[in-house]
matplotlib code that plots the C-alpha trace (Angstrom):
import matplotlib.pyplot as plt

x = [-36.0, -32.8, -32.8, -31.7, -29.0, -28.0, -24.5, -22.1, -20.9, -17.4, -16.4, -17.4, -13.9, -11.1, -8.8, -11.4, -12.1, -8.4, -8.1, -11.0, -9.6, -6.2, -7.8, -9.8, -6.7, -4.7, -7.5, -7.6, -3.9, -4.2, -6.8, -4.3, -3.2, 0.3, 3.2, 6.6, 9.9, 9.7, 7.1, 6.7, 4.1, 3.3, 3.6, 2.5, 3.1, -0.7, -2.6, -4.0, -0.7, 1.2, -1.2, -0.7, 3.1, 2.9, 0.6, 2.5, 5.8, 4.5, 2.7, 5.9, 7.9, 5.5, 5.7, 9.5, 9.0, 11.0, 9.0, 10.1, 8.5, 8.1, 7.4, 6.6, 7.5, 5.2, 6.5, 3.0, 2.7, 5.0, 5.2, 6.2, 9.8, 8.3, 6.2, 9.3, 11.0, 7.9, 8.0, 11.7, 11.0, 8.3, 10.6, 13.3, 10.8, 9.8, 13.3, 12.5, 14.3, 12.5, 13.0, 12.0, 11.3, 10.7, 8.4, 7.4, 3.6, 2.3, -0.5, -1.8, -2.1, -5.3, -6.3, -6.4, -3.8, -5.3, -5.1, -1.6, -0.3, -1.9, -0.1, 3.2, 2.8, 2.1, 5.0, 7.4, 6.1, 6.7, 10.3, 11.1, 9.6, 11.6, 14.9, 14.3, 13.3, 9.8, 6.7, 4.1, 3.1, 0.5, -1.7, -3.8, -7.1, -10.0, -13.8, -14.3, -12.0, -13.9, -17.3, -15.9, -14.5, -17.9, -19.7, -17.1, -17.3, -21.1, -21.1, -18.7, -21.0, -18.8, -20.1, -19.9, -16.1, -15.7, -18.3, -16.3, -14.0, -10.9, -10.0, -8.4, -5.7, -4.6, -1.5, 0.0, 3.3, 4.2, 3.7, 0.9, -0.9, -2.9, -5.4, -6.1, -8.4, -11.0, -13.6, -12.3, -13.9, -11.4, -12.7, -11.2, -7.8, -7.9, -8.7, -5.7, -3.4, -4.6, -3.6, -0.3, 0.5, -0.3, 2.0, 5.0, 4.7, 4.7, 2.5, 1.0, 0.9, -2.3, -2.7, -5.0, -5.6, -7.8, -10.4, -9.7, -13.0, -11.2, -10.7, -13.5, -12.7, -12.5, -16.0, -17.3, -15.6, -16.6, -20.0, -21.7, -20.7, -21.6, -25.1, -25.4, -24.2, -26.9, -29.6, -27.9, -25.2, -24.5, -23.8, -20.1, -21.0, -23.8, -21.5, -18.8, -21.3, -22.4, -18.7, -18.4, -21.6, -20.4, -17.1, -19.0, -21.2, -18.2, -16.4, -19.4, -19.6, -15.8, -16.3, -19.0, -16.9, -13.9, -16.0, -17.4, -14.0, -12.4, -15.0, -14.6, -10.8, -7.9, -4.1, -3.0, 0.7, 2.1, -1.2, -1.8, -5.4, -7.9, -11.7, -14.0, -16.5, -19.3, -19.0, -18.8, -22.0, -23.9, -23.6, -26.3, -25.4, -24.4, -22.2, -20.7, -19.7, -18.1, -16.2, -15.0, -13.9, -12.0, -10.4, -9.2, -7.7, -5.9, -4.3, -2.9, -5.3, -6.7, -10.4, -12.6, -15.5, -19.0, -19.9, -16.7, -17.1, -20.7, -19.5, -16.8, -19.3, -21.7, -19.2, -17.9, -21.4, -22.8, -19.9, -20.4, -18.6, -16.3, -15.5, -12.3, -12.9, -10.2, -10.9, -8.2, -7.9, -4.9, -1.8, -3.3, -5.7, -8.5, -8.8, -11.4, -10.5, -13.2, -14.3, -11.4, -10.8, -7.2, -5.3, -2.4, 0.1, 2.3, 5.1, 4.7, 4.6, 7.8, 9.8, 9.5, 11.4, 14.6, 14.3, 11.6, 13.8, 17.2, 19.4, 21.8, 23.6, 23.4, 26.7, 25.6, 25.3, 22.5, 20.9, 21.1, 20.3, 18.2, 17.8, 16.4, 13.5, 13.0, 14.2, 16.4, 16.0, 16.9, 18.2, 17.3, 18.7, 15.9, 15.7, 14.3, 13.7, 14.9, 18.0, 21.0, 22.9, 20.1, 19.9, 23.6, 23.5, 20.5, 20.5, 17.9, 15.8, 13.7, 10.9, 7.5, 4.2, 3.0, -0.2, -1.4, 1.4, 0.6, 2.2, 2.0, 2.4, 2.3, 2.9, -0.7, -2.4, -2.7, -1.0, -3.2, -3.2, -1.4, -4.5, -6.5, -3.7, -3.2, -7.0, -7.0, -4.1, -6.1, -3.4, -5.0, -4.5, -2.4, -0.1, 0.3, 1.8, 4.7, 5.5, 8.1, 8.5, 11.7, 12.3, 14.9, 15.1, 11.4, 10.3, 8.5, 10.6, 9.1, 6.3, 6.8, 3.9, 3.1, 6.1, 8.1, 6.8, 6.6, 7.8, 11.4, 14.2, 14.2, 16.9, 17.6, 18.9, 17.4, 16.7, 13.6, 13.3, 11.9, 11.4, 12.1, 10.8, 12.2, 8.7, 6.6, 2.9, 0.3, -1.8, -5.4, -7.8, -11.6]
y = [-18.9, -17.2, -15.2, -11.5, -10.2, -6.6, -5.7, -6.3, -3.2, -2.1, -2.3, -5.9, -7.2, -6.0, -5.5, -3.4, -1.4, -0.7, 0.4, 2.8, 4.1, 4.7, 6.7, 8.7, 9.5, 10.5, 12.8, 14.5, 15.3, 16.5, 19.1, 20.7, 24.3, 24.7, 23.5, 25.0, 23.1, 20.9, 20.0, 17.7, 15.1, 14.8, 11.1, 9.4, 6.0, 5.2, 4.0, 7.5, 9.4, 6.4, 6.3, 10.0, 9.6, 6.8, 8.7, 12.0, 10.4, 9.3, 12.6, 14.6, 12.4, 13.0, 16.8, 17.0, 18.0, 16.9, 15.4, 14.9, 13.1, 14.7, 12.5, 14.0, 11.7, 12.7, 10.1, 9.6, 5.9, 2.9, 2.1, 5.6, 4.4, 1.7, 4.2, 6.3, 3.2, 2.5, 6.0, 5.6, 2.2, 3.8, 6.6, 4.1, 2.2, 5.4, 6.8, 9.9, 11.7, 11.5, 14.2, 13.3, 15.8, 14.7, 16.8, 16.9, 17.0, 17.7, 15.3, 17.7, 20.6, 22.5, 22.5, 18.7, 16.2, 16.1, 19.8, 20.0, 17.2, 19.0, 22.3, 20.5, 18.7, 21.9, 23.6, 20.7, 20.7, 24.4, 24.0, 21.2, 23.0, 26.1, 24.2, 22.2, 25.3, 24.0, 26.2, 23.5, 20.5, 17.9, 16.4, 13.3, 14.5, 12.8, 12.9, 10.9, 13.3, 16.3, 14.8, 14.1, 17.7, 19.2, 17.1, 18.0, 21.7, 21.5, 19.9, 22.6, 25.4, 26.7, 29.5, 29.6, 30.0, 26.9, 24.9, 25.4, 22.8, 22.0, 23.9, 22.4, 25.0, 26.9, 28.9, 28.7, 30.1, 31.0, 27.4, 26.4, 23.2, 21.3, 18.6, 17.0, 14.2, 16.1, 14.8, 11.2, 8.6, 6.7, 3.4, 4.3, 5.1, 1.8, -0.1, 1.4, 0.6, -3.0, -3.5, -1.7, -3.9, -7.0, -5.9, -4.6, -6.1, -2.6, -2.6, 0.8, 1.3, 1.3, 3.9, 2.5, 6.0, 6.7, 4.4, 5.4, 6.3, 8.6, 11.0, 12.9, 11.5, 8.0, 8.3, 9.5, 6.6, 3.8, 4.8, 7.7, 7.4, 3.7, 4.5, 7.5, 5.4, 2.8, 5.4, 8.0, 6.2, 9.3, 11.5, 12.1, 13.8, 15.7, 17.1, 17.9, 19.9, 21.6, 22.5, 24.1, 26.1, 27.2, 28.3, 30.4, 32.0, 32.7, 34.4, 36.7, 37.6, 38.3, 40.6, 42.5, 42.7, 43.9, 46.6, 47.7, 47.7, 49.7, 52.4, 52.8, 52.4, 54.8, 54.6, 55.8, 54.9, 53.2, 51.4, 50.4, 51.0, 52.5, 52.1, 55.1, 54.2, 56.3, 54.3, 50.9, 51.7, 52.7, 49.1, 46.5, 44.2, 41.3, 43.4, 45.2, 41.9, 40.8, 44.0, 44.0, 40.3, 41.1, 44.2, 42.2, 39.5, 42.2, 43.3, 39.8, 39.1, 35.7, 35.3, 36.1, 33.8, 34.9, 36.0, 38.0, 39.7, 40.6, 42.1, 44.1, 45.6, 46.4, 48.2, 50.2, 51.2, 52.0, 54.0, 57.7, 60.0, 61.3, 57.9, 56.0, 52.3, 49.7, 46.0, 43.4, 40.4, 38.1, 40.2, 43.2, 46.0, 47.4, 51.1, 53.8, 57.5, 59.8, 58.4, 56.0, 52.4, 51.2, 48.1, 48.7, 45.9, 45.3, 44.9, 48.6, 49.9, 51.5, 49.7, 51.1, 54.3, 54.0, 57.4, 59.8, 62.7, 63.3, 66.4, 67.5, 70.5, 71.4, 72.2, 72.9, 69.4, 68.5, 65.9, 64.6, 60.9, 60.4, 56.6, 56.7, 58.8, 56.6, 58.8, 61.6, 65.4, 67.2, 70.8, 72.0, 75.3, 77.6, 81.2, 82.2, 80.3, 79.7, 81.7, 79.1, 81.1, 80.8, 77.1, 76.6, 78.5, 76.8, 73.5, 71.3, 68.6, 66.1, 64.5, 62.9, 64.8, 65.4, 67.2, 70.9, 71.9, 74.9, 76.0, 79.2, 78.2, 81.7, 85.2, 86.1, 83.3, 82.8, 79.9, 76.8, 73.4, 70.6, 68.5, 70.9, 71.3, 67.6, 67.1, 69.7, 68.0, 64.7, 62.9, 60.1, 60.0, 56.7, 58.5, 61.6, 59.4, 58.6, 62.2, 63.8, 67.5, 69.6, 72.1, 74.9, 75.3, 75.7, 76.9, 74.5, 74.8, 72.2, 69.6, 66.7, 66.5, 70.2, 72.5, 75.1, 77.9, 81.2, 83.2, 81.8, 84.1, 84.2, 85.0, 84.8, 82.3, 80.1, 76.6, 74.5, 71.5, 68.1, 64.9, 61.6, 58.7, 55.2, 53.9, 56.6, 56.8, 58.3, 61.5, 60.4, 63.1, 63.0]
z = [-236.0, -234.8, -231.6, -232.2, -230.0, -229.1, -230.1, -227.3, -225.4, -226.6, -222.9, -222.7, -223.4, -221.0, -224.0, -225.8, -222.6, -222.2, -225.8, -225.4, -222.1, -223.7, -226.5, -224.0, -222.0, -225.1, -226.2, -222.8, -223.0, -226.6, -225.4, -222.9, -223.4, -225.0, -222.9, -223.7, -223.5, -220.5, -217.9, -214.9, -213.7, -210.0, -209.3, -206.1, -207.8, -207.4, -210.5, -211.4, -211.4, -212.8, -215.8, -216.3, -216.2, -218.8, -221.1, -220.6, -221.5, -224.9, -225.3, -224.7, -227.0, -229.9, -229.3, -228.7, -225.1, -222.0, -219.2, -215.6, -212.7, -209.3, -206.2, -202.7, -199.8, -197.0, -194.5, -193.1, -194.0, -193.2, -196.9, -198.0, -198.8, -201.0, -202.8, -203.5, -204.9, -207.1, -208.5, -209.3, -211.0, -213.2, -214.1, -215.2, -217.3, -219.0, -219.3, -217.4, -214.6, -211.2, -208.6, -205.0, -202.2, -198.6, -196.4, -192.8, -192.0, -188.6, -187.8, -185.2, -187.6, -186.7, -190.4, -190.4, -191.6, -195.1, -195.6, -194.0, -196.3, -199.3, -198.5, -197.9, -201.2, -203.3, -201.5, -202.4, -206.0, -206.4, -205.0, -207.3, -210.3, -209.6, -209.1, -212.3, -214.4, -214.9, -214.9, -215.6, -213.5, -214.6, -211.9, -212.1, -210.5, -212.3, -212.5, -209.3, -207.4, -208.7, -207.6, -204.1, -203.9, -204.9, -202.2, -199.5, -200.4, -200.3, -196.9, -195.6, -196.8, -199.6, -201.9, -205.7, -205.7, -203.5, -205.4, -208.6, -207.0, -208.9, -212.1, -215.1, -214.9, -211.8, -210.8, -207.3, -206.2, -209.8, -211.0, -213.5, -212.6, -215.3, -214.6, -218.0, -216.6, -214.6, -217.0, -217.1, -214.8, -212.7, -214.1, -217.4, -215.8, -213.9, -217.1, -218.8, -215.9, -215.6, -219.3, -218.7, -215.6, -217.6, -220.4, -218.3, -214.8, -213.1, -210.0, -208.9, -205.2, -203.1, -200.4, -197.7, -196.3, -199.4, -197.8, -194.2, -192.6, -190.2, -193.1, -194.8, -198.3, -196.8, -195.4, -198.8, -200.7, -198.3, -197.1, -198.9, -202.6, -203.0, -201.7, -204.1, -207.0, -206.4, -207.0, -209.2, -211.2, -213.3, -210.2, -211.2, -214.4, -212.8, -210.0, -212.5, -214.5, -211.3, -210.7, -214.1, -213.7, -210.3, -211.8, -214.4, -211.7, -209.6, -212.5, -213.1, -209.4, -209.5, -212.5, -210.6, -207.4, -209.4, -211.1, -207.7, -206.1, -208.9, -208.4, -204.7, -204.0, -204.5, -203.9, -200.4, -200.0, -198.0, -197.4, -201.0, -202.0, -199.5, -199.7, -199.8, -197.2, -198.7, -201.9, -200.1, -198.2, -201.3, -202.5, -201.8, -198.8, -201.1, -203.4, -200.3, -198.9, -202.2, -202.7, -199.1, -199.4, -202.6, -201.2, -198.1, -200.4, -202.3, -199.0, -198.5, -195.7, -195.0, -196.0, -193.0, -192.1, -193.3, -189.8, -189.4, -192.8, -191.9, -188.6, -190.3, -192.8, -190.0, -187.9, -190.9, -191.9, -188.5, -187.0, -186.6, -189.0, -186.3, -184.9, -185.8, -186.3, -185.6, -186.6, -186.0, -188.3, -188.1, -187.8, -189.6, -188.7, -190.7, -189.8, -190.7, -190.8, -192.1, -195.4, -195.9, -194.8, -194.9, -193.8, -191.4, -190.9, -187.8, -190.2, -191.3, -187.7, -186.5, -183.8, -180.3, -179.9, -178.0, -176.3, -175.3, -176.5, -178.2, -177.6, -180.4, -182.0, -185.7, -187.2, -190.8, -192.1, -194.6, -192.4, -188.8, -188.3, -185.1, -185.0, -181.5, -182.8, -185.9, -188.7, -190.1, -189.9, -193.1, -193.2, -196.7, -198.1, -199.4, -200.8, -197.4, -194.2, -190.7, -189.9, -190.0, -187.4, -185.0, -185.5, -185.0, -181.7, -180.3, -178.5, -180.3, -178.8, -180.8, -178.8, -178.9, -178.4, -174.9, -175.7, -175.8, -178.2, -180.5, -183.7, -185.9, -189.5, -191.1, -189.9, -190.7, -188.7, -185.0, -183.3, -183.2, -181.5, -183.2, -182.9, -185.0, -187.5, -187.9, -188.4, -191.1, -192.9, -192.7, -190.7, -188.6, -184.9, -185.1, -187.6, -185.4, -182.6, -185.0, -185.8, -183.5, -182.6, -182.7, -179.9, -179.5, -175.7, -174.7, -178.2, -180.6, -183.8, -186.1, -186.1, -188.5, -191.0, -190.5, -190.8, -188.9, -186.6, -188.4, -185.4, -185.6, -186.8, -190.6, -193.2, -196.9, -197.7, -195.0, -193.9, -194.4, -192.0, -193.2, -191.3, -193.1, -191.1, -191.3, -191.4, -193.2, -192.6, -194.8, -195.0, -195.5, -196.6, -197.2]

ax = plt.figure().add_subplot(projection="3d")
ax.plot(x, y, z, "-o")
ax.set_aspect("equal")
plt.show()
C-alpha cells in the first residue's frame, strides 16, 4: 500500500521560492500610486535596496519611465567607499545613472547616531531629488522594518501617530517617498537577491551595524525578535496590522483636532492664527491637548513633551483673566492676552533700538525715516488735521515711553493715560513697548498705535501722522 504524501510547499525549492518572491515584489510595485516621468530609488547597496533597484529598473522600462539611483555615503563605516562602489556597479549593470551624495554625521549628536544619520540621509535624498528634477523616491523598507519600528515606538511610549510607524507614502521637504514593500517579508527579498546573485554575480553589501547591539535596532534583531519569533512566528504581520489600525485611529483623531482647532482660532497678523482661550478651555482635557498640539505644530514649533504640553494647558487654563501668560518653548514664546493665545518669535522681534530718542525737523516731506527708532513716520495730507506750519516750526523728538504719559484723542474727551488708551485698543503690553512717541518740545504730539493729540493747532487742509514700524506688531482684541 502506497504511503500518501502532502504536496510539497511551493517554497521547498530555492528556484521556486525565488520565482514566488519575484512575483510578489513585482505585484507590490504594480500597486504603487502613479509616478510621472522619472523617479529615483534610494540605494545603500544592501540586499533590500539592491533588490528594489533591480525590480524598479524593469518596472520603469515597462512603463516608459526613467529611473535613477541615489546613494548616500555616510562615512560612518570603514567600508563606506566599497559600498559606494557597489552601488555604482549595480547602476552600471542596470544601465541607470547613479547619483552619490556624501554627508557628515556627528556621532555625538544628542538625538543619537541612528537618528542623526537618518536626518542626514533624508536631507541628502531631498537635495539630489531637487537637483535631478525628481519628485518621487522609492525606499526599500519592508515588513520586518515595519515590525521593528512598531516595537521601538511602543517601547518609547509613542501615541497613535507614532504607532502608525512608517507610511507607504509620505512627503518630506517637498519630495514624495514611496515604500512599496512594507507588506513584504524580508525573507522573500533575500530569496530574490540570492537568485539574482547566482545569475549575475552581483554581491550586495552587508552592513554589520544592522546587528550591532549598541544600537536599538541591533538589540531587537539579535536578542529580542528571535525570542518573539520562537513563540509568535506571525508577529510581523500582526505588528504591521497594528500599525495600519494605529494610522486609521490617528487619522480620526487628527480630523477631530482639526475641527476643534478650526472652531477656536482666528487670524491675527503678524502672528498667524491666534487661539481663543475660552474656546480651548471648553474642550475636554484630551481634545484640548490635541488641539493645542496641532496649533503649536502649525506655528512651526517643535512638538513639546506630554508633560510640557500638559503644563502649558494648565497655565493657560488657570491664569486669571487679567494676567498675561508667557510660556517659552524653543526659540519661540506662547503669550496670552485677554482671550487670545499667540506665538511670538524672536525672529519677529525688532532689533535693539539704537537710540532712546531722535531729534529732527520736518520740512514738508511725505515721510521721515527714523532707523534708530525702528521705523518711518508718515506725514499724510488730509482735509483737516495738524497745522503743517506749526509742524515745520517745531523741533520734533521721537522717543520711547517713560511712563505716566497722557493723550487727548478728541476735543470732547479729557486727556487719558496711554496705558488706559492702549488697553482699550487691545494692544498688549509687549507691543506697547515697541510703539514710540512723538513730541514737539515738551508737548506729546502723537502716540503710535493711538493717534495725535486733539489740542494741537489744526488747519484745513492738515496733516495726519502715521507710524510704520519695520517690525509691525498686532492689535489683539477680545
